[in-house]
N, C-alpha and C positions, 0 to 999 in steps of 0.2 A: 582536586586532581577530576572531580567527574567533569567541571567547567573546561577545564583545559581539553578532557576528551571530546566533550562535546562541540567545542571549538573548530579542532582539528578537520579536515578534509574527512578525513576516514570515517571520525564520528556524526558528519550530517549526512553522508552517504548513508551509513549504517541506520540512525534518525530517517531518512527517506524512504528506506526500503523497508522499517516498520510501519512504517506510515503506510504507505502502498498496498500492502501484505495484511493491515487488519482492517484499512478499510475498503478490498476485496472480499475481504469476509463478510465483513458487515453485510455489502452489498449481495454477497453470494446467499445468505442466511434470509435474508429478505425478497432471494429470487429474483433481484434486477442484476442483469447479467452486465459485466465491464466488457465482456469481450463479443464477436458477432460472428468466431468461429465456431460454427456446427451447431451451433443455437440458435432458436427464434428469439428475436428482439422485440418490445414492442415500439420499438423506433428504428 
């Protein structure tokens, strides 16, 4: 059942969104911005 949910289009979209948000959160904790809006960046 879980495998079928992950294989579905909605499941893949949810997994992608979760991965992106977790990555952004980790980068935010480390002080590395993923966005250049209003923040000074080293790059």
